[in-house]
All heavy atoms as a GROMACS GRO file, in nm:
protein
  621
    1MET      N    1   0.085  -0.120   0.000
    1MET     CA    2   0.003   0.002  -0.001
    1MET      C    3   0.091   0.123   0.002
    1MET      O    4   0.188   0.129   0.070
    1MET     CB    5  -0.092  -0.004   0.122
    1MET     CG    6  -0.192   0.110   0.122
    1MET     SD    7  -0.306   0.107   0.263
    1MET     CE    8  -0.424  -0.014   0.211
    2HIS      N    9   0.055   0.221  -0.078
    2HIS     CA   10   0.128   0.348  -0.088
    2HIS      C   11   0.116   0.427   0.043
    2HIS      O   12   0.008   0.430   0.102
    2HIS     CB   13   0.075   0.429  -0.206
    2HIS     CG   14   0.152   0.553  -0.232
    2HIS    ND1   15   0.117   0.674  -0.177
    2HIS    CD2   16   0.267   0.574  -0.304
    2HIS    CE1   17   0.204   0.764  -0.217
    2HIS    NE2   18   0.294   0.708  -0.294
    3LYS      N   19   0.220   0.488   0.090
    3LYS     CA   20   0.221   0.560   0.218
    3LYS      C   21   0.110   0.664   0.227
    3LYS      O   22   0.042   0.672   0.331
    3LYS     CB   23   0.355   0.628   0.240
    3LYS     CG   24   0.369   0.695   0.374
    3LYS     CD   25   0.508   0.752   0.393
    3LYS     CE   26   0.512   0.816   0.532
    3LYS     NZ   27   0.648   0.865   0.561
    4GLU      N   28   0.088   0.743   0.119
    4GLU     CA   29  -0.017   0.847   0.125
    4GLU      C   30  -0.155   0.783   0.139
    4GLU      O   31  -0.240   0.836   0.208
    4GLU     CB   32  -0.008   0.935   0.001
    4GLU     CG   33  -0.090   1.063   0.014
    4GLU     CD   34  -0.045   1.151   0.130
    4GLU    OE1   35   0.075   1.157   0.163
    4GLU    OE2   36  -0.130   1.220   0.190
    5SER      N   37  -0.177   0.667   0.073
    5SER     CA   38  -0.308   0.602   0.085
    5SER      C   39  -0.329   0.546   0.228
    5SER      O   40  -0.442   0.544   0.275
    5SER     CB   41  -0.327   0.491  -0.019
    5SER     OG   42  -0.235   0.389  -0.001
    6GLU      N   43  -0.220   0.505   0.295
    6GLU     CA   44  -0.231   0.462   0.433
    6GLU      C   45  -0.273   0.580   0.524
    6GLU      O   46  -0.354   0.562   0.611
    6GLU     CB   47  -0.099   0.401   0.482
    6GLU     CG   48  -0.064   0.271   0.413
    6GLU     CD   49   0.073   0.225   0.443
    6GLU    OE1   50   0.154   0.301   0.505
    6GLU    OE2   51   0.105   0.111   0.408
    7ILE      N   52  -0.215   0.694   0.500
    7ILE     CA   53  -0.248   0.812   0.574
    7ILE      C   54  -0.394   0.851   0.550
    7ILE      O   55  -0.470   0.885   0.641
    7ILE     CB   56  -0.152   0.930   0.546
    7ILE    CG1   57  -0.018   0.897   0.604
    7ILE    CG2   58  -0.205   1.060   0.599
    7ILE    CD1   59   0.095   0.992   0.568
    8ASP      N   60  -0.436   0.847   0.424
    8ASP     CA   61  -0.574   0.876   0.388
    8ASP      C   62  -0.670   0.781   0.460
    8ASP      O   63  -0.774   0.824   0.511
    8ASP     CB   64  -0.597   0.869   0.237
    8ASP     CG   65  -0.527   0.983   0.164
    8ASP    OD1   66  -0.499   1.088   0.228
    8ASP    OD2   67  -0.505   0.968   0.042
    9THR      N   68  -0.635   0.653   0.465
    9THR     CA   69  -0.717   0.556   0.538
    9THR      C   70  -0.731   0.591   0.685
    9THR      O   71  -0.840   0.587   0.740
    9THR     CB   72  -0.657   0.412   0.521
    9THR    OG1   73  -0.658   0.379   0.384
    9THR    CG2   74  -0.743   0.309   0.598
   10LEU      N   75  -0.617   0.627   0.746
   10LEU     CA   76  -0.619   0.669   0.888
   10LEU      C   77  -0.709   0.794   0.906
   10LEU      O   78  -0.792   0.794   0.996
   10LEU     CB   79  -0.480   0.698   0.936
   10LEU     CG   80  -0.467   0.756   1.079
   10LEU    CD1   81  -0.521   0.655   1.182
   10LEU    CD2   82  -0.322   0.791   1.110
   11LEU      N   83  -0.697   0.892   0.819
   11LEU     CA   84  -0.778   1.012   0.828
   11LEU      C   85  -0.926   0.983   0.812
   11LEU      O   86  -1.010   1.050   0.873
   11LEU     CB   87  -0.729   1.116   0.729
   11LEU     CG   88  -0.591   1.175   0.760
   11LEU    CD1   89  -0.543   1.256   0.637
   11LEU    CD2   90  -0.588   1.254   0.884
   12GLU      N   91  -0.960   0.884   0.729
   12GLU     CA   92  -1.100   0.847   0.709
   12GLU      C   93  -1.163   0.785   0.834
   12GLU      O   94  -1.281   0.785   0.853
   12GLU     CB   95  -1.111   0.750   0.592
   12GLU     CG   96  -1.092   0.816   0.458
   12GLU     CD   97  -1.088   0.718   0.342
   12GLU    OE1   98  -1.123   0.598   0.366
   12GLU    OE2   99  -1.052   0.758   0.232
   13LEU      N  100  -1.080   0.731   0.923
   13LEU     CA  101  -1.124   0.673   1.049
   13LEU      C  102  -1.153   0.774   1.157
   13LEU      O  103  -1.203   0.739   1.266
   13LEU     CB  104  -1.023   0.569   1.100
   13LEU     CG  105  -1.007   0.441   1.014
   13LEU    CD1  106  -0.891   0.362   1.065
   13LEU    CD2  107  -1.138   0.363   1.014
   14ASP      N  108  -1.120   0.902   1.133
   14ASP     CA  109  -1.138   1.006   1.233
   14ASP      C  110  -1.281   1.008   1.284
   14ASP      O  111  -1.378   0.996   1.209
   14ASP     CB  112  -1.105   1.144   1.173
   14ASP     CG  113  -1.112   1.256   1.276
   14ASP    OD1  114  -1.064   1.234   1.389
   14ASP    OD2  115  -1.171   1.361   1.243
   15GLN      N  116  -1.296   1.015   1.416
   15GLN     CA  117  -1.420   1.023   1.490
   15GLN      C  118  -1.502   0.890   1.489
   15GLN      O  119  -1.618   0.889   1.525
   15GLN     CB  120  -1.507   1.136   1.440
   15GLN     CG  121  -1.443   1.275   1.453
   15GLN     CD  122  -1.402   1.303   1.599
   15GLN    OE1  123  -1.480   1.285   1.694
   15GLN    NE2  124  -1.279   1.353   1.618
   16GLN      N  125  -1.438   0.779   1.448
   16GLN     CA  126  -1.509   0.649   1.449
   16GLN      C  127  -1.515   0.599   1.594
   16GLN      O  128  -1.420   0.610   1.671
   16GLN     CB  129  -1.430   0.548   1.365
   16GLN     CG  130  -1.437   0.580   1.216
   16GLN     CD  131  -1.575   0.564   1.161
   16GLN    OE1  132  -1.645   0.468   1.185
   16GLN    NE2  133  -1.621   0.666   1.085
   17ILE      N  134  -1.628   0.541   1.626
   17ILE     CA  135  -1.651   0.477   1.757
   17ILE      C  136  -1.675   0.329   1.725
   17ILE      O  137  -1.764   0.297   1.646
   17ILE     CB  138  -1.774   0.535   1.830
   17ILE    CG1  139  -1.763   0.687   1.844
   17ILE    CG2  140  -1.799   0.464   1.960
   17ILE    CD1  141  -1.657   0.733   1.944
   18LEU      N  142  -1.597   0.244   1.789
   18LEU     CA  143  -1.609   0.099   1.764
   18LEU      C  144  -1.657   0.030   1.890
   18LEU      O  145  -1.587   0.031   1.991
   18LEU     CB  146  -1.470   0.043   1.720
   18LEU     CG  147  -1.406   0.119   1.604
   18LEU    CD1  148  -1.261   0.069   1.588
   18LEU    CD2  149  -1.485   0.097   1.479
   19ASP      N  150  -1.771  -0.036   1.883
   19ASP     CA  151  -1.826  -0.109   1.996
   19ASP      C  152  -1.744  -0.235   2.021
   19ASP      O  153  -1.714  -0.313   1.930
   19ASP     CB  154  -1.972  -0.147   1.964
   19ASP     CG  155  -2.038  -0.226   2.073
   19ASP    OD1  156  -1.994  -0.215   2.192
   19ASP    OD2  157  -2.136  -0.299   2.045
   20GLN      N  158  -1.706  -0.256   2.145
   20GLN     CA  159  -1.625  -0.371   2.187
   20GLN      C  160  -1.702  -0.472   2.269
   20GLN      O  161  -1.646  -0.567   2.320
   20GLN     CB  162  -1.503  -0.324   2.264
   20GLN     CG  163  -1.412  -0.233   2.183
   20GLN     CD  164  -1.361  -0.300   2.058
   20GLN    OE1  165  -1.286  -0.394   2.065
   20GLN    NE2  166  -1.403  -0.251   1.939
   21GLY      N  167  -1.831  -0.445   2.286
   21GLY     CA  168  -1.914  -0.538   2.366
   21GLY      C  169  -1.911  -0.502   2.512
   21GLY      O  170  -1.819  -0.439   2.562
   22ASN      N  171  -2.017  -0.542   2.584
   22ASN     CA  172  -2.029  -0.517   2.728
   22ASN      C  173  -2.013  -0.372   2.765
   22ASN      O  174  -1.969  -0.340   2.875
   22ASN     CB  175  -1.930  -0.604   2.806
   22ASN     CG  176  -1.955  -0.750   2.789
   22ASN    OD1  177  -2.071  -0.794   2.784
   22ASN    ND2  178  -1.850  -0.828   2.777
   23GLY      N  179  -2.047  -0.280   2.674
   23GLY     CA  180  -2.043  -0.137   2.705
   23GLY      C  181  -1.909  -0.069   2.676
   23GLY      O  182  -1.897   0.051   2.686
   24TYR      N  183  -1.805  -0.146   2.646
   24TYR     CA  184  -1.674  -0.088   2.618
   24TYR      C  185  -1.670  -0.041   2.471
   24TYR      O  186  -1.733  -0.100   2.385
   24TYR     CB  187  -1.562  -0.192   2.645
   24TYR     CG  188  -1.549  -0.219   2.791
   24TYR    CD1  189  -1.626  -0.316   2.852
   24TYR    CD2  190  -1.455  -0.151   2.868
   24TYR    CE1  191  -1.612  -0.344   2.987
   24TYR    CE2  192  -1.442  -0.177   3.006
   24TYR     CZ  193  -1.522  -0.273   3.062
   24TYR     OH  194  -1.508  -0.298   3.196
   25TRP      N  195  -1.592   0.065   2.448
   25TRP     CA  196  -1.581   0.118   2.313
   25TRP      C  197  -1.448   0.183   2.288
   25TRP      O  198  -1.379   0.224   2.380
   25TRP     CB  199  -1.695   0.212   2.285
   25TRP     CG  200  -1.723   0.318   2.387
   25TRP    CD1  201  -1.788   0.302   2.508
   25TRP    CD2  202  -1.676   0.456   2.388
   25TRP    NE1  203  -1.789   0.421   2.580
   25TRP    CE2  204  -1.719   0.517   2.506
   25TRP    CE3  205  -1.604   0.533   2.297
   25TRP    CZ2  206  -1.695   0.650   2.534
   25TRP    CZ3  207  -1.577   0.663   2.327
   25TRP    CH2  208  -1.625   0.721   2.446
   26ILE      N  209  -1.412   0.190   2.161
   26ILE     CA  210  -1.285   0.252   2.115
   26ILE      C  211  -1.322   0.373   2.033
   26ILE      O  212  -1.411   0.368   1.950
   26ILE     CB  213  -1.204   0.154   2.034
   26ILE    CG1  214  -1.154   0.037   2.123
   26ILE    CG2  215  -1.087   0.221   1.963
   26ILE    CD1  216  -1.084  -0.072   2.049
   27LYS      N  217  -1.243   0.480   2.055
   27LYS     CA  218  -1.260   0.600   1.970
   27LYS      C  219  -1.130   0.627   1.896
   27LYS      O  220  -1.021   0.620   1.958
   27LYS     CB  221  -1.297   0.720   2.056
   27LYS     CG  222  -1.317   0.847   1.972
   27LYS     CD  223  -1.364   0.964   2.055
   27LYS     CE  224  -1.392   1.083   1.968
   27LYS     NZ  225  -1.433   1.201   2.045
   28ILE      N  226  -1.142   0.656   1.768
   28ILE     CA  227  -1.027   0.689   1.684
   28ILE      C  228  -1.034   0.834   1.646
   28ILE      O  229  -1.141   0.879   1.599
   28ILE     CB  230  -1.022   0.601   1.559
   28ILE    CG1  231  -1.013   0.452   1.597
   28ILE    CG2  232  -0.903   0.641   1.468
   28ILE    CD1  233  -1.035   0.359   1.480
   29GLU      N  234  -0.927   0.906   1.663
   29GLU     CA  235  -0.921   1.048   1.613
   29GLU      C  236  -0.792   1.061   1.534
   29GLU      O  237  -0.686   1.014   1.577
   29GLU     CB  238  -0.918   1.144   1.733
   29GLU     CG  239  -1.042   1.141   1.818
   29GLU     CD  240  -1.039   1.239   1.932
   29GLU    OE1  241  -1.058   1.358   1.907
   29GLU    OE2  242  -1.012   1.194   2.043
   30ALA      N  243  -0.803   1.125   1.419
   30ALA     CA  244  -0.687   1.148   1.334
   30ALA      C  245  -0.714   1.270   1.247
   30ALA      O  246  -0.818   1.280   1.183
   30ALA     CB  247  -0.660   1.028   1.246
   31ARG      N  248  -0.619   1.363   1.248
   31ARG     CA  249  -0.635   1.482   1.168
   31ARG      C  250  -0.501   1.537   1.125
   31ARG      O  251  -0.400   1.517   1.191
   31ARG     CB  252  -0.717   1.589   1.239
   31ARG     CG  253  -0.654   1.645   1.359
   31ARG     CD  254  -0.746   1.743   1.431
   31ARG     NE  255  -0.682   1.809   1.540
   31ARG     CZ  256  -0.660   1.757   1.662
   31ARG    NH1  257  -0.698   1.637   1.686
   31ARG    NH2  258  -0.601   1.827   1.753
   32ARG      N  259  -0.502   1.608   1.011
   32ARG     CA  260  -0.381   1.673   0.964
   32ARG      C  261  -0.352   1.796   1.046
   32ARG      O  262  -0.444   1.871   1.084
   32ARG     CB  263  -0.396   1.711   0.819
   32ARG     CG  264  -0.392   1.593   0.728
   32ARG     CD  265  -0.372   1.642   0.581
   32ARG     NE  266  -0.384   1.532   0.489
   32ARG     CZ  267  -0.286   1.449   0.455
   32ARG    NH1  268  -0.168   1.466   0.505
   32ARG    NH2  269  -0.308   1.351   0.370
   33VAL      N  270  -0.227   1.818   1.077
   33VAL     CA  271  -0.181   1.939   1.144
   33VAL      C  272  -0.052   1.988   1.072
   33VAL      O  273   0.002   1.913   0.988
   33VAL     CB  274  -0.150   1.913   1.294
   33VAL    CG1  275  -0.276   1.875   1.369
   33VAL    CG2  276  -0.042   1.809   1.310
   34THR      N  277  -0.008   2.103   1.104
   34THR     CA  278   0.117   2.153   1.046
   34THR      C  279   0.230   2.066   1.092
   34THR      O  280   0.241   2.033   1.211
   34THR     CB  281   0.142   2.298   1.090
   34THR    OG1  282   0.029   2.377   1.049
   34THR    CG2  283   0.269   2.356   1.031
   35SER      N  284   0.316   2.025   1.001
   35SER     CA  285   0.435   1.945   1.038
   35SER      C  286   0.526   2.022   1.125
   35SER      O  287   0.551   2.142   1.103
   35SER     CB  288   0.507   1.899   0.912
   35SER     OG  289   0.430   1.816   0.833
   36THR      N  290   0.576   1.958   1.231
   36THR     CA  291   0.672   2.017   1.325
   36THR      C  292   0.781   1.916   1.353
   36THR      O  293   0.772   1.802   1.308
   36THR     CB  294   0.605   2.058   1.454
   36THR    OG1  295   0.558   1.938   1.522
   36THR    CG2  296   0.488   2.154   1.437
   37LYS      N  297   0.877   1.956   1.430
   37LYS     CA  298   0.981   1.863   1.473
   37LYS      C  299   0.921   1.745   1.550
   37LYS      O  300   0.962   1.631   1.532
   37LYS     CB  301   1.083   1.935   1.561
   37LYS     CG  302   1.198   1.853   1.611
   37LYS     CD  303   1.289   1.934   1.697
   37LYS     CE  304   1.372   1.844   1.787
   37LYS     NZ  305   1.447   1.918   1.887
   38GLU      N  306   0.821   1.774   1.634
   38GLU     CA  307   0.758   1.670   1.715
   38GLU      C  308   0.660   1.584   1.632
   38GLU      O  309   0.637   1.470   1.667
   38GLU     CB  310   0.681   1.731   1.834
   38GLU     CG  311   0.772   1.800   1.934
   38GLU     CD  312   0.816   1.938   1.892
   38GLU    OE1  313   0.752   1.998   1.804
   38GLU    OE2  314   0.921   1.985   1.945
   39ILE      N  315   0.603   1.641   1.528
   39ILE     CA  316   0.505   1.572   1.443
   39ILE      C  317   0.547   1.588   1.298
   39ILE      O  318   0.485   1.663   1.222
   39ILE     CB  319   0.362   1.621   1.469
   39ILE    CG1  320   0.328   1.618   1.616
   39ILE    CG2  321   0.262   1.540   1.390
   39ILE    CD1  322   0.193   1.679   1.650
   40PRO      N  323   0.655   1.525   1.259
   40PRO     CA  324   0.708   1.545   1.124
   40PRO      C  325   0.615   1.496   1.010
   40PRO      O  326   0.622   1.549   0.898
   40PRO     CB  327   0.842   1.465   1.124
   40PRO     CG  328   0.824   1.365   1.230
   40PRO     CD  329   0.733   1.427   1.335
   41HIS      N  330   0.529   1.401   1.038
   41HIS     CA  331   0.438   1.350   0.935
   41HIS      C  332   0.313   1.432   0.922
   41HIS      O  333   0.234   1.413   0.830
   41HIS     CB  334   0.401   1.205   0.965
   41HIS     CG  335   0.368   1.179   1.110
   41HIS    ND1  336   0.258   1.231   1.173
   41HIS    CD2  337   0.440   1.114   1.204
   41HIS    CE1  338   0.261   1.197   1.298
   41HIS    NE2  339   0.370   1.125   1.323
   42GLY      N  340   0.289   1.529   1.015
   42GLY     CA  341   0.174   1.619   1.003
   42GLY      C  342   0.041   1.554   1.037
   42GLY      O  343  -0.062   1.601   0.989
   43ILE      N  344   0.041   1.448   1.114
   43ILE     CA  345  -0.083   1.381   1.157
   43ILE      C  346  -0.087   1.374   1.307
   43ILE      O  347   0.005   1.329   1.372
   43ILE     CB  348  -0.093   1.237   1.098
   43ILE    CG1  349  -0.082   1.234   0.947
   43ILE    CG2  350  -0.222   1.168   1.148
   43ILE    CD1  351  -0.197   1.298   0.875
   44ARG      N  352  -0.195   1.422   1.367
   44ARG     CA  353  -0.218   1.409   1.509
   44ARG      C  354  -0.322   1.299   1.524
   44ARG      O  355  -0.424   1.300   1.457
   44ARG     CB  356  -0.269   1.540   1.569
   44ARG     CG  357  -0.302   1.522   1.718
   44ARG     CD  358  -0.285   1.643   1.795
   44ARG     NE  359  -0.140   1.672   1.803
   44ARG     CZ  360  -0.093   1.781   1.859
   44ARG    NH1  361  -0.174   1.867   1.913
   44ARG    NH2  362   0.035   1.802   1.866
   45TYR      N  363  -0.294   1.202   1.612
   45TYR     CA  364  -0.386   1.090   1.626
   45TYR      C  365  -0.403   1.048   1.774
   45TYR      O  366  -0.320   1.081   1.856
   45TYR     CB  367  -0.334   0.968   1.549
   45TYR     CG  368  -0.206   0.914   1.600
   45TYR    CD1  369  -0.206   0.824   1.706
   45TYR    CD2  370  -0.084   0.954   1.553
   45TYR    CE1  371  -0.087   0.772   1.758
   45TYR    CE2  372   0.035   0.909   1.601
   45TYR     CZ  373   0.031   0.816   1.706
   45TYR     OH  374   0.150   0.770   1.760
   46SER      N  375  -0.512   0.979   1.798
   46SER     CA  376  -0.530   0.914   1.929
   46SER      C  377  -0.622   0.793   1.911
   46SER      O  378  -0.713   0.793   1.826
   46SER     CB  379  -0.587   1.009   2.035
   46SER     OG  380  -0.719   1.042   2.007
   47LEU      N  381  -0.595   0.694   1.989
   47LEU     CA  382  -0.676   0.572   1.994
   47LEU      C  383  -0.704   0.546   2.141
   47LEU      O  384  -0.609   0.529   2.216
   47LEU     CB  385  -0.600   0.455   1.932
   47LEU     CG  386  -0.666   0.316   1.944
   47LEU    CD1  387  -0.791   0.310   1.859
   47LEU    CD2  388  -0.566   0.208   1.903
   48THR      N  389  -0.831   0.551   2.181
   48THR     CA  390  -0.863   0.538   2.323
   48THR      C  391  -0.968   0.430   2.347
   48THR      O  392  -1.058   0.411   2.267
   48THR     CB  393  -0.915   0.670   2.380
   48THR    OG1  394  -1.025   0.717   2.301
   48THR    CG2  395  -0.806   0.775   2.381
   49LEU      N  396  -0.952   0.355   2.454
   49LEU     CA  397  -1.049   0.253   2.502
   49LEU      C  398  -1.123   0.312   2.621
   49LEU      O  399  -1.058   0.365   2.714
   49LEU     CB  400  -0.976   0.126   2.540
   49LEU     CG  401  -1.060   0.017   2.605
   49LEU    CD1  402  -1.165  -0.037   2.510
   49LEU    CD2  403  -0.973  -0.097   2.656
   50HIS      N  404  -1.256   0.301   2.620
   50HIS     CA  405  -1.337   0.357   2.725
   50HIS      C  406  -1.422   0.250   2.788
   50HIS      O  407  -1.469   0.155   2.723
   50HIS     CB  408  -1.431   0.465   2.667
   50HIS     CG  409  -1.355   0.577   2.604
   50HIS    ND1  410  -1.332   0.699   2.669
   50HIS    CD2  411  -1.294   0.587   2.485
   50HIS    CE1  412  -1.263   0.778   2.589
   50HIS    NE2  413  -1.238   0.712   2.478
   51GLU      N  414  -1.447   0.266   2.918
   51GLU     CA  415  -1.535   0.174   2.992
   51GLU      C  416  -1.678   0.215   2.972
   51GLU      O  417  -1.704   0.320   2.913
   51GLU     CB  418  -1.494   0.169   3.138
   51GLU     CG  419  -1.487   0.306   3.203
   51GLU     CD  420  -1.593   0.322   3.307
   51GLU    OE1  421  -1.598   0.240   3.399
   51GLU    OE2  422  -1.668   0.418   3.297
   52PRO      N  423  -1.776   0.133   3.014
   52PRO     CA  424  -1.919   0.160   2.986
   52PRO      C  425  -1.968   0.298   3.029
   52PRO      O  426  -2.059   0.353   2.968
   52PRO     CB  427  -1.989   0.049   3.061
   52PRO     CG  428  -1.894  -0.066   3.060
   52PRO     CD  429  -1.755   0.001   3.077
   53TYR      N  430  -1.906   0.358   3.131
   53TYR     CA  431  -1.953   0.490   3.178
   53TYR      C  432  -1.878   0.606   3.112
   53TYR      O  433  -1.894   0.720   3.152
   53TYR     CB  434  -1.946   0.497   3.330
   53TYR     CG  435  -2.031   0.393   3.397
   53TYR    CD1  436  -1.974   0.277   3.449
   53TYR    CD2  437  -2.170   0.411   3.401
   53TYR    CE1  438  -2.054   0.181   3.504
   53TYR    CE2  439  -2.250   0.312   3.458
   53TYR     CZ  440  -2.193   0.198   3.509
   53TYR     OH  441  -2.271   0.101   3.563
   54GLY      N  442  -1.795   0.573   3.011
   54GLY     CA  443  -1.725   0.675   2.936
   54GLY      C  444  -1.584   0.707   2.982
   54GLY      O  445  -1.512   0.782   2.914
   55LYS      N  446  -1.540   0.656   3.092
   55LYS     CA  447  -1.404   0.687   3.144
   55LYS      C  448  -1.300   0.624   3.054
   55LYS      O  449  -1.308   0.507   3.019
   55LYS     CB  450  -1.389   0.635   3.286
   55LYS     CG  451  -1.252   0.663   3.344
   55LYS     CD  452  -1.241   0.612   3.487
   55LYS     CE  453  -1.099   0.637   3.540
   55LYS     NZ  454  -1.081   0.572   3.670
   56ARG      N  455  -1.199   0.704   3.016
   56ARG     CA  456  -1.089   0.651   2.934
   56ARG      C  457  -1.002   0.562   3.020
   56ARG      O  458  -0.958   0.602   3.129
   56ARG     CB  459  -1.008   0.772   2.880
   56ARG     CG  460  -0.885   0.731   2.803
   56ARG     CD  461  -0.814   0.857   2.756
   56ARG     NE  462  -0.678   0.823   2.724
   56ARG     CZ  463  -0.602   0.897   2.646
   56ARG    NH1  464  -0.646   1.011   2.596
   56ARG    NH2  465  -0.478   0.862   2.622
   57ILE      N  466  -0.980   0.439   2.977
   57ILE     CA  467  -0.900   0.345   3.054
   57ILE      C  468  -0.768   0.307   2.988
   57ILE      O  469  -0.680   0.252   3.051
   57ILE     CB  470  -0.978   0.219   3.092
   57ILE    CG1  471  -1.038   0.151   2.968
   57ILE    CG2  472  -1.090   0.254   3.190
   57ILE    CD1  473  -1.108   0.018   3.002
   58LEU      N  474  -0.756   0.342   2.858
   58LEU     CA  475  -0.630   0.315   2.787
   58LEU      C  476  -0.625   0.405   2.667
   58LEU      O  477  -0.726   0.429   2.600
   58LEU     CB  478  -0.624   0.168   2.738
   58LEU     CG  479  -0.501   0.126   2.658
   58LEU    CD1  480  -0.376   0.129   2.748
   58LEU    CD2  481  -0.522  -0.012   2.601
   59GLY      N  482  -0.505   0.462   2.638
   59GLY     CA  483  -0.496   0.548   2.522
   59GLY      C  484  -0.359   0.556   2.465
   59GLY      O  485  -0.258   0.540   2.538
   60TYR      N  486  -0.356   0.573   2.335
   60TYR     CA  487  -0.231   0.594   2.264
   60TYR      C  488  -0.249   0.721   2.178
   60TYR      O  489  -0.350   0.738   2.114
   60TYR     CB  490  -0.202   0.477   2.170
   60TYR     CG  491  -0.185   0.348   2.238
   60TYR    CD1  492  -0.286   0.258   2.253
   60TYR    CD2  493  -0.056   0.312   2.291
   60TYR    CE1  494  -0.268   0.135   2.318
   60TYR    CE2  495  -0.038   0.192   2.358
   60TYR     CZ  496  -0.146   0.104   2.368
   60TYR     OH  497  -0.128  -0.014   2.434
   61ASP      N  498  -0.149   0.808   2.180
   61ASP     CA  499  -0.154   0.927   2.094
   61ASP      C  500  -0.016   0.983   2.076
   61ASP      O  501   0.081   0.940   2.137
   61ASP     CB  502  -0.249   1.030   2.152
   61ASP     CG  503  -0.205   1.092   2.284
   61ASP    OD1  504  -0.087   1.128   2.294
   61ASP    OD2  505  -0.284   1.099   2.375
   62ASN      N  506  -0.006   1.080   1.987
   62ASN     CA  507   0.119   1.147   1.965
   62ASN      C  508   0.113   1.294   2.007
   62ASN      O  509   0.189   1.376   1.962
   62ASN     CB  510   0.166   1.136   1.820
   62ASN     CG  511   0.075   1.210   1.723
   62ASN    OD1  512  -0.040   1.243   1.757
   62ASN    ND2  513   0.123   1.235   1.605
   63ALA      N  514   0.021   1.324   2.098
   63ALA     CA  515   0.004   1.466   2.142
   63ALA      C  516   0.108   1.509   2.245
   63ALA      O  517   0.138   1.626   2.255
   63ALA     CB  518  -0.135   1.482   2.201
   64HIS      N  519   0.168   1.414   2.318
   64HIS     CA  520   0.262   1.451   2.422
   64HIS      C  521   0.380   1.356   2.417
   64HIS      O  522   0.366   1.240   2.383
   64HIS     CB  523   0.196   1.436   2.559
   64HIS     CG  524   0.066   1.509   2.571
   64HIS    ND1  525   0.057   1.645   2.577
   64HIS    CD2  526  -0.059   1.462   2.574
   64HIS    CE1  527  -0.069   1.680   2.583
   64HIS    NE2  528  -0.142   1.572   2.581
   65ALA      N  529   0.494   1.409   2.455
   65ALA     CA  530   0.611   1.323   2.467
   65ALA      C  531   0.594   1.228   2.583
   65ALA      O  532   0.518   1.256   2.678
   65ALA     CB  533   0.736   1.409   2.489
   66VAL      N  534   0.659   1.115   2.579
   66VAL     CA  535   0.653   1.019   2.690
   66VAL      C  536   0.725   1.076   2.807
   66VAL      O  537   0.840   1.123   2.799
   66VAL     CB  538   0.715   0.885   2.651
   66VAL    CG1  539   0.719   0.791   2.767
   66VAL    CG2  540   0.637   0.822   2.536
   67LYS      N  541   0.657   1.079   2.923
   67LYS     CA  542   0.718   1.136   3.044
   67LYS      C  543   0.784   1.021   3.123
   67LYS      O  544   0.728   0.913   3.133
   67LYS     CB  545   0.609   1.202   3.131
   67LYS     CG  546   0.543   1.318   3.064
   67LYS     CD  547   0.431   1.370   3.149
   67LYS     CE  548   0.359   1.480   3.071
   67LYS     NZ  549   0.240   1.523   3.138
   68PRO      N  550   0.902   1.045   3.178
   68PRO     CA  551   0.967   0.942   3.255
   68PRO      C  552   0.888   0.914   3.383
   68PRO      O  553   0.826   1.005   3.437
   68PRO     CB  554   1.104   0.998   3.286
   68PRO     CG  555   1.095   1.144   3.267
   68PRO     CD  556   0.981   1.167   3.168
   69PRO      N  557   0.889   0.787   3.429
   69PRO     CA  558   0.814   0.756   3.550
   69PRO      C  559   0.869   0.832   3.672
   69PRO      O  560   0.987   0.848   3.687
   69PRO     CB  561   0.832   0.608   3.565
   69PRO     CG  562   0.952   0.573   3.482
   69PRO     CD  563   0.961   0.675   3.372
   70LYS      N  564   0.776   0.873   3.755
   70LYS     CA  565   0.816   0.939   3.880
   70LYS      C  566   0.759   0.860   3.998
   70LYS      O  567   0.830   0.796   4.070
   70LYS     CB  568   0.762   1.083   3.883
   70LYS     CG  569   0.829   1.176   3.788
   70LYS     CD  570   0.770   1.316   3.800
   70LYS     CE  571   0.834   1.408   3.695
   70LYS     NZ  572   0.774   1.541   3.702
   71LYS      N  573   0.628   0.865   4.006
   71LYS     CA  574   0.561   0.805   4.122
   71LYS      C  575   0.530   0.655   4.100
   71LYS      O  576   0.540   0.576   4.190
   71LYS     CB  577   0.430   0.880   4.144
   71LYS     CG  578   0.350   0.835   4.264
   71LYS     CD  579   0.226   0.924   4.283
   71LYS     CE  580   0.143   0.873   4.395
   71LYS     NZ  581   0.022   0.953   4.411
   72PHE      N  582   0.496   0.619   3.977
   72PHE     CA  583   0.451   0.482   3.950
   72PHE      C  584   0.559   0.405   3.878
   72PHE      O  585   0.628   0.452   3.788
   72PHE     CB  586   0.324   0.485   3.867
   72PHE     CG  587   0.210   0.559   3.935
   72PHE    CD1  588   0.179   0.687   3.894
   72PHE    CD2  589   0.140   0.501   4.041
   72PHE    CE1  590   0.074   0.756   3.957
   72PHE    CE2  591   0.041   0.570   4.102
   72PHE     CZ  592   0.007   0.696   4.063
   73LYS      N  593   0.573   0.280   3.914
   73LYS     CA  594   0.676   0.193   3.855
   73LYS      C  595   0.662   0.176   3.706
   73LYS      O  596   0.762   0.173   3.635
   73LYS     CB  597   0.673   0.057   3.927
   73LYS     CG  598   0.781  -0.041   3.880
   73LYS     CD  599   0.776  -0.165   3.957
   73LYS     CE  600   0.882  -0.263   3.913
   73LYS     NZ  601   0.877  -0.388   3.986
   74PHE      N  602   0.542   0.163   3.656
   74PHE     CA  603   0.519   0.133   3.515
   74PHE      C  604   0.461   0.249   3.434
   74PHE      O  605   0.391   0.231   3.340
   74PHE     CB  606   0.428   0.010   3.500
   74PHE     CG  607   0.491  -0.113   3.562
   74PHE    CD1  608   0.446  -0.164   3.681
   74PHE    CD2  609   0.599  -0.174   3.502
   74PHE    CE1  610   0.501  -0.276   3.738
   74PHE    CE2  611   0.660  -0.287   3.557
   74PHE     CZ  612   0.610  -0.338   3.673
   75ALA      N  613   0.489   0.372   3.477
   75ALA     CA  614   0.443   0.491   3.406
   75ALA      C  615   0.544   0.530   3.303
   75ALA      O  616   0.658   0.492   3.305
   75ALA     CB  617   0.417   0.605   3.504
   76GLY      N  618   0.498   0.610   3.207
   76GLY     CA  619   0.589   0.667   3.108
   76GLY      C  620   0.578   0.597   2.976
   76GLY      O  621   0.504   0.516   2.949
   0.00000   0.00000   0.00000
């Protein structure tokens, strides 16, 4: 698959909500932004898993740099 078509596919998934059963759901967000040193590809994205009451319980994104662990052993 051509790289630009892969990016287009990701952008088409923006704002998709995927039912995972038992009330859990995944939200996909992807949008073009100005390319920067931190975001050289010009795409801001997030993939989040939510529990039945809407609380985010897991997430991946490129909005923030990984912070080194301070308080928790497995943070960062």
